[in-house]
N, CA, C, O and the ligand as a Tripos MOL2 file, in Angstrom:
@<TRIPOS>MOLECULE
protein
  261   259    66     0     0
PROTEIN
NO_CHARGES

@<TRIPOS>ATOM
      1 N         -24.4250    2.4630    5.0290 N.3       1 MET1
      2 CA        -23.7430    1.9280    3.8580 C.3       1 MET1
      3 C         -23.2970    0.5140    4.1650 C.2       1 MET1
      4 O         -22.9720    0.1820    5.3050 O.2       1 MET1
      5 N         -23.2850   -0.2830    3.1710 N.am      2 SER2
      6 CA        -22.7260   -1.6330    3.3100 C.3       2 SER2
      7 C         -22.1350   -2.0800    2.0020 C.2       2 SER2
      8 O         -22.5460   -1.6520    0.9240 O.2       2 SER2
      9 N         -21.1680   -2.9440    2.1220 N.am      3 ARG3
     10 CA        -20.4970   -3.5030    0.9730 C.3       3 ARG3
     11 C         -21.1970   -4.7880    0.5540 C.2       3 ARG3
     12 O         -21.9900   -5.3510    1.3080 O.2       3 ARG3
     13 N         -20.8940   -5.2450   -0.6610 N.am      4 PRO4
     14 CA        -21.5190   -6.5170   -1.1000 C.3       4 PRO4
     15 C         -21.1130   -7.6460   -0.1920 C.2       4 PRO4
     16 O         -21.8690   -8.6130   -0.0910 O.2       4 PRO4
     17 N         -19.9630   -7.6020    0.4880 N.am      5 ASP5
     18 CA        -19.5400   -8.6660    1.3760 C.3       5 ASP5
     19 C         -20.1990   -8.5620    2.7500 C.2       5 ASP5
     20 O         -19.9910   -9.4020    3.6250 O.2       5 ASP5
     21 N         -20.9940   -7.5140    2.9110 N.am      6 GLY6
     22 CA        -21.7450   -7.3550    4.1580 C.3       6 GLY6
     23 C         -21.0120   -6.6240    5.2380 C.2       6 GLY6
     24 O         -21.5770   -6.3940    6.3070 O.2       6 GLY6
     25 N         -19.7460   -6.2370    5.0050 N.am      7 ARG7
     26 CA        -19.0210   -5.4900    6.0310 C.3       7 ARG7
     27 C         -19.5110   -4.0310    6.0930 C.2       7 ARG7
     28 O         -19.7190   -3.3950    5.0600 O.2       7 ARG7
     29 N         -19.6810   -3.5440    7.2430 N.am      8 GLU8
     30 CA        -20.0940   -2.1630    7.3930 C.3       8 GLU8
     31 C         -18.9280   -1.2210    7.0860 C.2       8 GLU8
     32 O         -17.7980   -1.4550    7.5130 O.2       8 GLU8
     33 N         -19.2120   -0.1870    6.3610 N.am      9 VAL9
     34 CA        -18.2320    0.8330    6.0970 C.3       9 VAL9
     35 C         -18.2380    1.8120    7.2500 C.2       9 VAL9
     36 O         -19.2600    2.4460    7.5120 O.2       9 VAL9
     37 N         -17.1340    1.9490    7.9370 N.am     10 THR10
     38 CA        -17.1170    2.7920    9.1260 C.3      10 THR10
     39 C         -16.2030    3.9720    8.9560 C.2      10 THR10
     40 O         -16.1080    4.8020    9.8590 O.2      10 THR10
     41 N         -15.5400    4.0800    7.8590 N.am     11 ALA11
     42 CA        -14.6490    5.2340    7.6800 C.3      11 ALA11
     43 C         -14.3390    5.4300    6.1870 C.2      11 ALA11
     44 O         -14.3820    4.4930    5.3890 O.2      11 ALA11
     45 N         -14.0370    6.6450    5.8570 N.am     12 LEU12
     46 CA        -13.6110    6.9710    4.5220 C.3      12 LEU12
     47 C         -12.1590    7.4290    4.5400 C.2      12 LEU12
     48 O         -11.7950    8.3110    5.3190 O.2      12 LEU12
     49 N         -11.3580    6.8580    3.7200 N.am     13 LEU13
     50 CA         -9.9820    7.3250    3.5350 C.3      13 LEU13
     51 C          -9.9120    7.9200    2.1360 C.2      13 LEU13
     52 O         -10.0060    7.2100    1.1350 O.2      13 LEU13
     53 N          -9.7500    9.2080    2.0910 N.am     14 VAL14
     54 CA         -9.7710    9.9040    0.7960 C.3      14 VAL14
     55 C          -8.3440   10.3740    0.4690 C.2      14 VAL14
     56 O          -7.7300   11.1660    1.1830 O.2      14 VAL14
     57 N          -7.8640    9.8370   -0.6490 N.am     15 VAL15
     58 CA         -6.5120   10.1900   -1.1180 C.3      15 VAL15
     59 C          -6.6580   10.9120   -2.4660 C.2      15 VAL15
     60 O          -7.2200   10.3810   -3.4240 O.2      15 VAL15
     61 N          -6.1440   12.1100   -2.4970 N.am     16 ASP16
     62 CA         -6.2080   12.9450   -3.6820 C.3      16 ASP16
     63 C          -4.7620   12.9270   -4.2910 C.2      16 ASP16
     64 O          -3.8710   13.6450   -3.8370 O.2      16 ASP16
     65 N          -4.5790   12.0910   -5.3140 N.am     17 LEU17
     66 CA         -3.2720   11.9740   -5.8540 C.3      17 LEU17
     67 C          -2.8600   13.1310   -6.7410 C.2      17 LEU17
     68 O          -1.6790   13.3560   -7.0010 O.2      17 LEU17
     69 N          -3.8570   13.8500   -7.1930 N.am     18 GLU18
     70 CA         -3.5550   15.0000   -8.0560 C.3      18 GLU18
     71 C          -2.9970   16.1290   -7.2680 C.2      18 GLU18
     72 O          -2.0480   16.7820   -7.7040 O.2      18 GLU18
     73 N          -3.5560   16.3820   -6.1150 N.am     19 ASN19
     74 CA         -3.0370   17.4240   -5.2480 C.3      19 ASN19
     75 C          -2.1790   16.9420   -4.0970 C.2      19 ASN19
     76 O          -1.7510   17.7230   -3.2470 O.2      19 ASN19
     77 N          -1.9330   15.6210   -4.0850 N.am     20 ILE20
     78 CA         -1.0900   15.0080   -3.1080 C.3      20 ILE20
     79 C          -1.5140   15.3340   -1.6670 C.2      20 ILE20
     80 O          -0.7720   15.9410   -0.8950 O.2      20 ILE20
     81 N          -2.7120   14.9120   -1.3520 N.am     21 ARG21
     82 CA         -3.1820   15.1620    0.0030 C.3      21 ARG21
     83 C          -4.0950   13.9880    0.3450 C.2      21 ARG21
     84 O          -4.5620   13.2690   -0.5380 O.2      21 ARG21
     85 N          -4.3400   13.8080    1.6450 N.am     22 ALA22
     86 CA         -5.1780   12.7520    2.0920 C.3      22 ALA22
     87 C          -5.8800   13.1770    3.3550 C.2      22 ALA22
     88 O          -5.3730   13.9910    4.1250 O.2      22 ALA22
     89 N          -7.0800   12.6040    3.5620 N.am     23 ARG23
     90 CA         -7.8450   12.8490    4.7560 C.3      23 ARG23
     91 C          -8.6350   11.6300    5.1340 C.2      23 ARG23
     92 O          -8.8470   10.7480    4.3010 O.2      23 ARG23
     93 N          -9.0670   11.5580    6.3370 N.am     24 TYR24
     94 CA         -9.7840   10.4280    6.8370 C.3      24 TYR24
     95 C         -11.0090   10.9290    7.6060 C.2      24 TYR24
     96 O         -10.9400   11.8290    8.4420 O.2      24 TYR24
     97 N         -12.1370   10.2860    7.2680 N.am     25 GLU25
     98 CA        -13.3580   10.6430    7.9910 C.3      25 GLU25
     99 C         -13.9130    9.3880    8.6230 C.2      25 GLU25
    100 O         -14.1690    8.3840    7.9580 O.2      25 GLU25
    101 N         -14.0920    9.4780    9.9420 N.am     26 CYS26
    102 CA        -14.6710    8.3430   10.6140 C.3      26 CYS26
    103 C         -16.1730    8.5190   10.6480 C.2      26 CYS26
    104 O         -16.6640    9.5660   11.0700 O.2      26 CYS26
    105 N         -16.9050    7.5190   10.2130 N.am     27 LEU27
    106 CA        -18.3320    7.6430   10.1400 C.3      27 LEU27
    107 C         -19.0320    7.2180   11.4730 C.2      27 LEU27
    108 O         -20.2520    7.2910   11.6190 O.2      27 LEU27
    109 N         -18.2300    6.8010   12.3660 N.am     28 ARG28
    110 CA        -18.7870    6.3710   13.6490 C.3      28 ARG28
    111 C         -18.7890    7.5180   14.6600 C.2      28 ARG28
    112 O         -19.7780    7.7200   15.3650 O.2      28 ARG28
    113 N         -17.6940    8.2660   14.7350 N.am     29 CYS29
    114 CA        -17.6100    9.3570   15.6790 C.3      29 CYS29
    115 C         -17.6410   10.7100   14.9830 C.2      29 CYS29
    116 O         -17.5520   11.7530   15.6310 O.2      29 CYS29
    117 N         -17.7730   10.6850   13.6080 N.am     30 SER30
    118 CA        -17.7840   11.8920   12.8050 C.3      30 SER30
    119 C         -16.4800   12.6650   12.9140 C.2      30 SER30
    120 O         -16.3920   13.8450   12.5720 O.2      30 SER30
    121 N         -15.4930   11.9680   13.3960 N.am     31 GLY31
    122 CA        -14.1830   12.6290   13.5000 C.3      31 GLY31
    123 C         -13.4810   12.7340   12.2040 C.2      31 GLY31
    124 O         -13.6690   11.9100   11.3090 O.2      31 GLY31
    125 N         -12.6460   13.7720   12.0870 N.am     32 ARG32
    126 CA        -11.8830   13.9200   10.8470 C.3      32 ARG32
    127 C         -10.4060   14.0270   11.2040 C.2      32 ARG32
    128 O         -10.0360   14.6270   12.2130 O.2      32 ARG32
    129 N          -9.5790   13.4380   10.3620 N.am     33 GLU33
    130 CA         -8.1290   13.5290   10.5210 C.3      33 GLU33
    131 C          -7.5800   14.0840    9.2660 C.2      33 GLU33
    132 O          -8.0680   13.7510    8.1860 O.2      33 GLU33
    133 N          -6.5750   14.9270    9.3490 N.am     34 GLY34
    134 CA         -6.0080   15.5280    8.2070 C.3      34 GLY34
    135 C          -6.7780   16.7750    7.7520 C.2      34 GLY34
    136 O          -7.5260   17.3150    8.5670 O.2      34 GLY34
    137 N          -6.6600   17.2500    6.5690 N.am     35 PRO35
    138 CA         -5.8000   16.6200    5.5440 C.3      35 PRO35
    139 C          -4.3280   16.8560    5.7760 C.2      35 PRO35
    140 O          -3.9070   17.8170    6.4190 O.2      35 PRO35
    141 N          -3.5520   15.9120    5.2110 N.am     36 VAL36
    142 CA         -2.1100   16.1020    5.1850 C.3      36 VAL36
    143 C          -1.6570   16.3090    3.7280 C.2      36 VAL36
    144 O          -2.3310   15.8760    2.7930 O.2      36 VAL36
    145 N          -0.5680   16.9400    3.5610 N.am     37 PHE37
    146 CA         -0.0840   17.3050    2.2340 C.3      37 PHE37
    147 C           1.3360   16.8270    1.9980 C.2      37 PHE37
    148 O           2.1840   16.8590    2.8900 O.2      37 PHE37
    149 N           1.5740   16.3800    0.7600 N.am     38 GLY38
    150 CA          2.9130   16.0160    0.4040 C.3      38 GLY38
    151 C           3.0460   14.4780    0.3560 C.2      38 GLY38
    152 O           2.3630   13.7400    1.0670 O.2      38 GLY38
    153 N           3.9550   14.0470   -0.5170 N.am     39 THR39
    154 CA          4.0900   12.6350   -0.7810 C.3      39 THR39
    155 C           4.3880   11.8180    0.5060 C.2      39 THR39
    156 O           3.7400   10.8100    0.7870 O.2      39 THR39
    157 N           5.3940   12.2960    1.2690 N.am     40 ARG40
    158 CA          5.7710   11.5540    2.4020 C.3      40 ARG40
    159 C           4.6670   11.5450    3.4750 C.2      40 ARG40
    160 O           4.3580   10.5010    4.0490 O.2      40 ARG40
    161 N           4.0950   12.6910    3.7250 N.am     41 ALA41
    162 CA          3.0360   12.7930    4.7170 C.3      41 ALA41
    163 C           1.8330   11.9670    4.3630 C.2      41 ALA41
    164 O           1.2400   11.3180    5.2240 O.2      41 ALA41
    165 N           1.4600   11.9850    3.0720 N.am     42 VAL42
    166 CA          0.3190   11.1830    2.6150 C.3      42 VAL42
    167 C           0.5850    9.6930    2.7610 C.2      42 VAL42
    168 O          -0.2820    8.9490    3.2200 O.2      42 VAL42
    169 N           1.7540    9.2610    2.3800 N.am     43 SER43
    170 CA          2.0410    7.8170    2.4520 C.3      43 SER43
    171 C           2.0580    7.3610    3.9480 C.2      43 SER43
    172 O           1.5620    6.2820    4.2750 O.2      43 SER43
    173 N           2.5980    8.1480    4.7830 N.am     44 GLU44
    174 CA          2.6180    7.7850    6.2180 C.3      44 GLU44
    175 C           1.2010    7.8210    6.8250 C.2      44 GLU44
    176 O           0.8290    6.9650    7.6280 O.2      44 GLU44
    177 N           0.4560    8.7990    6.4300 N.am     45 PHE45
    178 CA         -0.9130    8.9580    6.9030 C.3      45 PHE45
    179 C          -1.7180    7.7190    6.4600 C.2      45 PHE45
    180 O          -2.4030    7.1000    7.2740 O.2      45 PHE45
    181 N          -1.6300    7.3690    5.1870 N.am     46 VAL46
    182 CA         -2.4060    6.2240    4.7110 C.3      46 VAL46
    183 C          -2.0330    4.9730    5.3840 C.2      46 VAL46
    184 O          -2.8850    4.1370    5.6840 O.2      46 VAL46
    185 N          -0.7180    4.8150    5.6410 N.am     47 ALA47
    186 CA         -0.2450    3.5790    6.2620 C.3      47 ALA47
    187 C          -0.6900    3.4460    7.7300 C.2      47 ALA47
    188 O          -0.8870    2.3460    8.2460 O.2      47 ALA47
    189 N          -0.8380    4.6160    8.3790 N.am     48 ALA48
    190 CA         -1.0550    4.5580    9.8510 C.3      48 ALA48
    191 C          -2.4340    4.8550   10.3090 C.2      48 ALA48
    192 O          -2.7790    4.4840   11.4310 O.2      48 ALA48
    193 N          -3.2690    5.5100    9.5120 N.am     49 ILE49
    194 CA         -4.4880    6.1100   10.0780 C.3      49 ILE49
    195 C          -5.4680    5.0430   10.4990 C.2      49 ILE49
    196 O          -6.1860    5.2470   11.4790 O.2      49 ILE49
    197 N          -5.5410    3.9090    9.8110 N.am     50 ARG50
    198 CA         -6.5440    2.9020   10.2090 C.3      50 ARG50
    199 C          -6.2150    2.3110   11.5630 C.2      50 ARG50
    200 O          -7.1010    1.8310   12.2710 O.2      50 ARG50
    201 N          -4.9510    2.3450   11.9220 N.am     51 ALA51
    202 CA         -4.5440    1.8370   13.2230 C.3      51 ALA51
    203 C          -4.5900    2.9850   14.2410 C.2      51 ALA51
    204 O          -4.9140    2.7570   15.4060 O.2      51 ALA51
    205 N          -4.2740    4.2000   13.8220 N.am     52 ASP52
    206 CA         -4.1630    5.3180   14.6920 C.3      52 ASP52
    207 C          -5.4920    5.8630   15.1180 C.2      52 ASP52
    208 O          -5.6890    6.1510   16.2990 O.2      52 ASP52
    209 N          -6.4160    6.0150   14.1880 N.am     53 HIS53
    210 CA         -7.6630    6.6510   14.5170 C.3      53 HIS53
    211 C          -8.4590    5.9420   15.6390 C.2      53 HIS53
    212 O          -8.9770    6.6090   16.5360 O.2      53 HIS53
    213 N          -8.5600    4.5970   15.5950 N.am     54 PRO54
    214 CA         -9.3220    3.9510   16.6380 C.3      54 PRO54
    215 C          -8.8520    4.2930   18.0380 C.2      54 PRO54
    216 O          -9.6340    4.2310   18.9870 O.2      54 PRO54
    217 N          -7.6230    4.6410   18.1770 N.am     55 GLN55
    218 CA         -7.1040    4.9870   19.4930 C.3      55 GLN55
    219 C          -7.6350    6.3300   19.9390 C.2      55 GLN55
    220 O          -7.7080    6.6190   21.1330 O.2      55 GLN55
    221 N          -8.0140    7.1680   18.9460 N.am     56 ARG56
    222 CA         -8.5370    8.4770   19.2870 C.3      56 ARG56
    223 C         -10.0700    8.5230   19.1070 C.2      56 ARG56
    224 O         -10.6970    9.5210   19.4630 O.2      56 ARG56
    225 N         -10.6700    7.4650   18.5640 N.am     57 CYS57
    226 CA        -12.0570    7.5180   18.1840 C.3      57 CYS57
    227 C         -12.9100    7.5640   19.4510 C.2      57 CYS57
    228 O         -12.6550    6.8610   20.4290 O.2      57 CYS57
    229 N         -13.9360    8.4210   19.3960 N.am     58 THR58
    230 CA        -14.7840    8.6220   20.5890 C.3      58 THR58
    231 C         -15.9930    7.7040   20.5280 C.2      58 THR58
    232 O         -16.7340    7.6130   21.5070 O.2      58 THR58
    233 N         -16.2270    6.9980   19.3750 N.am     59 ALA59
    234 CA        -17.3310    6.0600   19.3150 C.3      59 ALA59
    235 C         -16.9070    4.7210   19.9740 C.2      59 ALA59
    236 O         -15.7290    4.3660   19.9930 O.2      59 ALA59
    237 N         -17.8670    4.0270   20.4870 N.am     60 PRO60
    238 CA        -17.5900    2.7060   21.0180 C.3      60 PRO60
    239 C         -16.9290    1.8320   20.0070 C.2      60 PRO60
    240 O         -17.3450    1.8080   18.8490 O.2      60 PRO60
    241 N         -15.9120    1.1120   20.4020 N.am     61 GLN61
    242 CA        -15.1380    0.3050   19.4800 C.3      61 GLN61
    243 C         -15.6050   -1.1690   19.5520 C.2      61 GLN61
    244 O         -15.8170   -1.7130   20.6360 O.2      61 GLN61
    245 N         -15.7520   -1.7730   18.4140 N.am     62 GLU62
    246 CA        -16.0130   -3.1850   18.3810 C.3      62 GLU62
    247 C         -14.6830   -3.9210   18.5320 C.2      62 GLU62
    248 O         -13.6290   -3.4180   18.1420 O.2      62 GLU62
    249 N         -14.7530   -5.0720   19.0810 N.am     63 ILE63
    250 CA        -13.5610   -5.8800   19.1050 C.3      63 ILE63
    251 C         -13.2750   -6.4270   17.7040 C.2      63 ILE63
    252 O         -14.1720   -6.9710   17.0590 O.2      63 ILE63
    253 N         -12.0950   -6.2930   17.2520 N.am     64 ASN64
    254 CA        -11.7390   -6.7370   15.9020 C.3      64 ASN64
    255 C         -11.9640   -8.2660   15.7860 C.2      64 ASN64
    256 O         -11.5770   -9.0660   16.6380 O.2      64 ASN64
    257 N         -12.6020   -8.5850   14.6910 N.am     65 ARG65
    258 CA        -12.8870  -10.0140   14.4200 C.3      65 ARG65
    259 C         -11.9020  -10.5610   13.4250 C.2      65 ARG65
    260 O         -11.9730  -11.7370   13.0690 O.2      65 ARG65
    261 ZN        -13.8490    7.5940   15.0050 Zn       66 ZN66
@<TRIPOS>BOND
     1     1     2 1
     2     2     3 1
     3     3     4 2
     4     3     5 am
     5     5     6 1
     6     6     7 1
     7     7     8 2
     8     7     9 am
     9     9    10 1
    10    10    11 1
    11    11    12 2
    12    11    13 am
    13    13    14 1
    14    14    15 1
    15    15    16 2
    16    15    17 am
    17    17    18 1
    18    18    19 1
    19    19    20 2
    20    19    21 am
    21    21    22 1
    22    22    23 1
    23    23    24 2
    24    23    25 am
    25    25    26 1
    26    26    27 1
    27    27    28 2
    28    27    29 am
    29    29    30 1
    30    30    31 1
    31    31    32 2
    32    31    33 am
    33    33    34 1
    34    34    35 1
    35    35    36 2
    36    35    37 am
    37    37    38 1
    38    38    39 1
    39    39    40 2
    40    39    41 am
    41    41    42 1
    42    42    43 1
    43    43    44 2
    44    43    45 am
    45    45    46 1
    46    46    47 1
    47    47    48 2
    48    47    49 am
    49    49    50 1
    50    50    51 1
    51    51    52 2
    52    51    53 am
    53    53    54 1
    54    54    55 1
    55    55    56 2
    56    55    57 am
    57    57    58 1
    58    58    59 1
    59    59    60 2
    60    59    61 am
    61    61    62 1
    62    62    63 1
    63    63    64 2
    64    63    65 am
    65    65    66 1
    66    66    67 1
    67    67    68 2
    68    67    69 am
    69    69    70 1
    70    70    71 1
    71    71    72 2
    72    71    73 am
    73    73    74 1
    74    74    75 1
    75    75    76 2
    76    75    77 am
    77    77    78 1
    78    78    79 1
    79    79    80 2
    80    79    81 am
    81    81    82 1
    82    82    83 1
    83    83    84 2
    84    83    85 am
    85    85    86 1
    86    86    87 1
    87    87    88 2
    88    87    89 am
    89    89    90 1
    90    90    91 1
    91    91    92 2
    92    91    93 am
    93    93    94 1
    94    94    95 1
    95    95    96 2
    96    95    97 am
    97    97    98 1
    98    98    99 1
    99    99   100 2
   100    99   101 am
   101   101   102 1
   102   102   103 1
   103   103   104 2
   104   103   105 am
   105   105   106 1
   106   106   107 1
   107   107   108 2
   108   107   109 am
   109   109   110 1
   110   110   111 1
   111   111   112 2
   112   111   113 am
   113   113   114 1
   114   114   115 1
   115   115   116 2
   116   115   117 am
   117   117   118 1
   118   118   119 1
   119   119   120 2
   120   119   121 am
   121   121   122 1
   122   122   123 1
   123   123   124 2
   124   123   125 am
   125   125   126 1
   126   126   127 1
   127   127   128 2
   128   127   129 am
   129   129   130 1
   130   130   131 1
   131   131   132 2
   132   131   133 am
   133   133   134 1
   134   134   135 1
   135   135   136 2
   136   135   137 am
   137   137   138 1
   138   138   139 1
   139   139   140 2
   140   139   141 am
   141   141   142 1
   142   142   143 1
   143   143   144 2
   144   143   145 am
   145   145   146 1
   146   146   147 1
   147   147   148 2
   148   147   149 am
   149   149   150 1
   150   150   151 1
   151   151   152 2
   152   151   153 am
   153   153   154 1
   154   154   155 1
   155   155   156 2
   156   155   157 am
   157   157   158 1
   158   158   159 1
   159   159   160 2
   160   159   161 am
   161   161   162 1
   162   162   163 1
   163   163   164 2
   164   163   165 am
   165   165   166 1
   166   166   167 1
   167   167   168 2
   168   167   169 am
   169   169   170 1
   170   170   171 1
   171   171   172 2
   172   171   173 am
   173   173   174 1
   174   174   175 1
   175   175   176 2
   176   175   177 am
   177   177   178 1
   178   178   179 1
   179   179   180 2
   180   179   181 am
   181   181   182 1
   182   182   183 1
   183   183   184 2
   184   183   185 am
   185   185   186 1
   186   186   187 1
   187   187   188 2
   188   187   189 am
   189   189   190 1
   190   190   191 1
   191   191   192 2
   192   191   193 am
   193   193   194 1
   194   194   195 1
   195   195   196 2
   196   195   197 am
   197   197   198 1
   198   198   199 1
   199   199   200 2
   200   199   201 am
   201   201   202 1
   202   202   203 1
   203   203   204 2
   204   203   205 am
   205   205   206 1
   206   206   207 1
   207   207   208 2
   208   207   209 am
   209   209   210 1
   210   210   211 1
   211   211   212 2
   212   211   213 am
   213   213   214 1
   214   214   215 1
   215   215   216 2
   216   215   217 am
   217   217   218 1
   218   218   219 1
   219   219   220 2
   220   219   221 am
   221   221   222 1
   222   222   223 1
   223   223   224 2
   224   223   225 am
   225   225   226 1
   226   226   227 1
   227   227   228 2
   228   227   229 am
   229   229   230 1
   230   230   231 1
   231   231   232 2
   232   231   233 am
   233   233   234 1
   234   234   235 1
   235   235   236 2
   236   235   237 am
   237   237   238 1
   238   238   239 1
   239   239   240 2
   240   239   241 am
   241   241   242 1
   242   242   243 1
   243   243   244 2
   244   243   245 am
   245   245   246 1
   246   246   247 1
   247   247   248 2
   248   247   249 am
   249   249   250 1
   250   250   251 1
   251   251   252 2
   252   251   253 am
   253   253   254 1
   254   254   255 1
   255   255   256 2
   256   255   257 am
   257   257   258 1
   258   258   259 1
   259   259   260 2
@<TRIPOS>SUBSTRUCTURE
     1 MET1         2 RESIDUE 1 A MET
     2 SER2         6 RESIDUE 1 A SER
     3 ARG3        10 RESIDUE 1 A ARG
     4 PRO4        14 RESIDUE 1 A PRO
     5 ASP5        18 RESIDUE 1 A ASP
     6 GLY6        22 RESIDUE 1 A GLY
     7 ARG7        26 RESIDUE 1 A ARG
     8 GLU8        30 RESIDUE 1 A GLU
     9 VAL9        34 RESIDUE 1 A VAL
    10 THR10       38 RESIDUE 1 A THR
    11 ALA11       42 RESIDUE 1 A ALA
    12 LEU12       46 RESIDUE 1 A LEU
    13 LEU13       50 RESIDUE 1 A LEU
    14 VAL14       54 RESIDUE 1 A VAL
    15 VAL15       58 RESIDUE 1 A VAL
    16 ASP16       62 RESIDUE 1 A ASP
    17 LEU17       66 RESIDUE 1 A LEU
    18 GLU18       70 RESIDUE 1 A GLU
    19 ASN19       74 RESIDUE 1 A ASN
    20 ILE20       78 RESIDUE 1 A ILE
    21 ARG21       82 RESIDUE 1 A ARG
    22 ALA22       86 RESIDUE 1 A ALA
    23 ARG23       90 RESIDUE 1 A ARG
    24 TYR24       94 RESIDUE 1 A TYR
    25 GLU25       98 RESIDUE 1 A GLU
    26 CYS26      102 RESIDUE 1 A CYS
    27 LEU27      106 RESIDUE 1 A LEU
    28 ARG28      110 RESIDUE 1 A ARG
    29 CYS29      114 RESIDUE 1 A CYS
    30 SER30      118 RESIDUE 1 A SER
    31 GLY31      122 RESIDUE 1 A GLY
    32 ARG32      126 RESIDUE 1 A ARG
    33 GLU33      130 RESIDUE 1 A GLU
    34 GLY34      134 RESIDUE 1 A GLY
    35 PRO35      138 RESIDUE 1 A PRO
    36 VAL36      142 RESIDUE 1 A VAL
    37 PHE37      146 RESIDUE 1 A PHE
    38 GLY38      150 RESIDUE 1 A GLY
    39 THR39      154 RESIDUE 1 A THR
    40 ARG40      158 RESIDUE 1 A ARG
    41 ALA41      162 RESIDUE 1 A ALA
    42 VAL42      166 RESIDUE 1 A VAL
    43 SER43      170 RESIDUE 1 A SER
    44 GLU44      174 RESIDUE 1 A GLU
    45 PHE45      178 RESIDUE 1 A PHE
    46 VAL46      182 RESIDUE 1 A VAL
    47 ALA47      186 RESIDUE 1 A ALA
    48 ALA48      190 RESIDUE 1 A ALA
    49 ILE49      194 RESIDUE 1 A ILE
    50 ARG50      198 RESIDUE 1 A ARG
    51 ALA51      202 RESIDUE 1 A ALA
    52 ASP52      206 RESIDUE 1 A ASP
    53 HIS53      210 RESIDUE 1 A HIS
    54 PRO54      214 RESIDUE 1 A PRO
    55 GLN55      218 RESIDUE 1 A GLN
    56 ARG56      222 RESIDUE 1 A ARG
    57 CYS57      226 RESIDUE 1 A CYS
    58 THR58      230 RESIDUE 1 A THR
    59 ALA59      234 RESIDUE 1 A ALA
    60 PRO60      238 RESIDUE 1 A PRO
    61 GLN61      242 RESIDUE 1 A GLN
    62 GLU62      246 RESIDUE 1 A GLU
    63 ILE63      250 RESIDUE 1 A ILE
    64 ASN64      254 RESIDUE 1 A ASN
    65 ARG65      258 RESIDUE 1 A ARG
    66 ZN66       261 GROUP 0 **** ****
């Protein structure tokens, strides 16, 4: 997958506002985080997962550009 700006999509952050839950799927290591449930847990998860997952990711990490 690629975006119009050419950046590779490496993860999906799925937020379900109807059921108040969120999950994260890394397309590089096929790892999954969550789901988490509830307003507080979802907001914390969304705020932190992009920084947290790479620390647990088993796929080789690119240096952030
Ligand atoms: Zn990963």
